[in-house]
N, C-alpha and C positions, 0 to 999 in steps of 0.2 A: 731677438736674442738678447738676453740680459746676463750681465756678469757682475758679481760682487767680487772685487779684486782687493786682496789684502797683501800688503808688503810684509814679508815675514823673515824672521831670522831662521825659522825652522817650521816645518809643517809635516803632518803625517796622516795616514788613513789606516784605520783598523777595520777589519771585517771578521766577525765571529772571534773576537779577541786576538786576532792575528794581524800583525802589521803587514800591509799590502804595498804601501808606497811611502816614501819619505824624501823630503828635499831639505837642503840647507837654505842659505840665503836665496830669496826669490819671491815669486808671486803665487799665492794660493788663489785659484780662480774657481768660484762657485758658479756654474753655468746653467742657466735656465733657457730652455728652447721652447718657442711658441709655435702654434699651428701655422702661422704665416711666414715662418722663417725659411730661408733657402740658402744656397751657396754664396749669394751676395752678402748675406749677413755674416756667414762664416768668415769670408775673406776680409770684410771690413773689421770685424772684431779681432782677428788674428793680427792684422797690420797695426791696429790701434794698441793692442797689448804689447807687441814686440817693441814698438817705438815710444811707449808711455814713459815719460821721464819723471819718475817718482822716487828715485834713489838719490841720496845726497852726494854732492861732489865735495872737494876739499874745502869749500867755503860754506859747507852745510846748507847748500841750496839744492832743492829737488831739480836736478839737471841731468841725471843719468838714467839710462834705460836698463832693463834686466840684462840685455846683451852686454852693455857697457861694464856692468859689475860682475859678469860671468855667473849670473844667477840661473835659477831653474824655475820651471813651472810645475805646479801640482794642480791638475784639472779634475774637478769633482762635479759630476752631473747632479743638478739639484732643481727638480721641477717646482719646488715651493717658491722659488724666486719669481715664478710666473703668477703667483697668487694675487688676487684682487680683494682688498679688504675694505672697499668703499662702502659696501652695504652690509649691515649686520656685524656680527662678531666672528663669524666663521669665514675663512678665506674661500673664494671661488677659484677653482683651477681650470675654468673653462678655456682659457687662452693657452694652456699648456699643450704642447704637441703630443699626439698619440705615441705610444711606446716605440713602435717601429721607426717612425719618422724621427723621433728624438734620438734614438740610438744611432741611426745613420748619420745624422748631422753632428752628434757628439763625436763619433769616430772620425768623420771628415774634419771637424775642428781640430782634434788632437793631431791628426796626420798632417794637416796644413801647418800647424804650429811647429811640429817636428821638422818640417822642411825649412824653417827659419834658422835652423842650426843652433837652437837653444834646447838644453835638456828638458824633456817633458815626462813627468810621471802622471799616472792616472788613478783615480778612484775606480771602483767597480760599478759599472752601470747597473742601475736598478737594485743595488744591494743596500741593505741597511748598514750604514757606515758610522763610525765614530771618527770625527775629524778633529785633530788637535793642531794647535799652532801657537807660536810665540810671535805675536804681532809686533812689528818693528815701527814704533812711532807713538801711537798707532796711526797707520795710514790705511784707509779703506776708501776705495773709489767705486762708484756705481757706473756701469756702462750699459747703454741700451741702443741696439742697432736701429731702432725706430726713431731715435733722437739724434741721428748723426748729421742732420742738415740744419 
C-alpha cells in the first residue's frame, strides 16, 4: 500500500464539476492499493499517518501530528501510485489491486482511520476526480507499507 501524503491548508475533491469533499488544515492522502496488500498494510498505514509528526510546533519544528493540530484527512483512491515506470515510457499498473479488492481495502482504510477520532473525508472510489489543494510548506511525504521494516 502506497500513499502520497501532502500537508495542506485546504484540499477538495470535485466530481462532475460538483464539490464532493473539502477539508481545512490537515493531510491529503492519495492512496494506492496493490495486489499483495491486506489488512496488516491498512493498519500499519493508518497508525503511521495518525502519528506522523509533520506539522510545526511553536518553534517551527515538525513535531506535531494531525491529531495534535485538530486537522482532518482527505483520502483519495489513486491506482496510478502503483505505477511502475522502470521500463519504457508508459507506466505498468500490473501491481495495482483489482477493483473489488482495492475498493474493499480503501473502505477498510477509511473506516479504520475514522476510528482514530480524526475527521475523514473521502473522494469517490473509481470516479474521475479533480483534486485541488493548497500545499502547506510544501510538505509531501511518500509512505509504502512494503518499506516499513
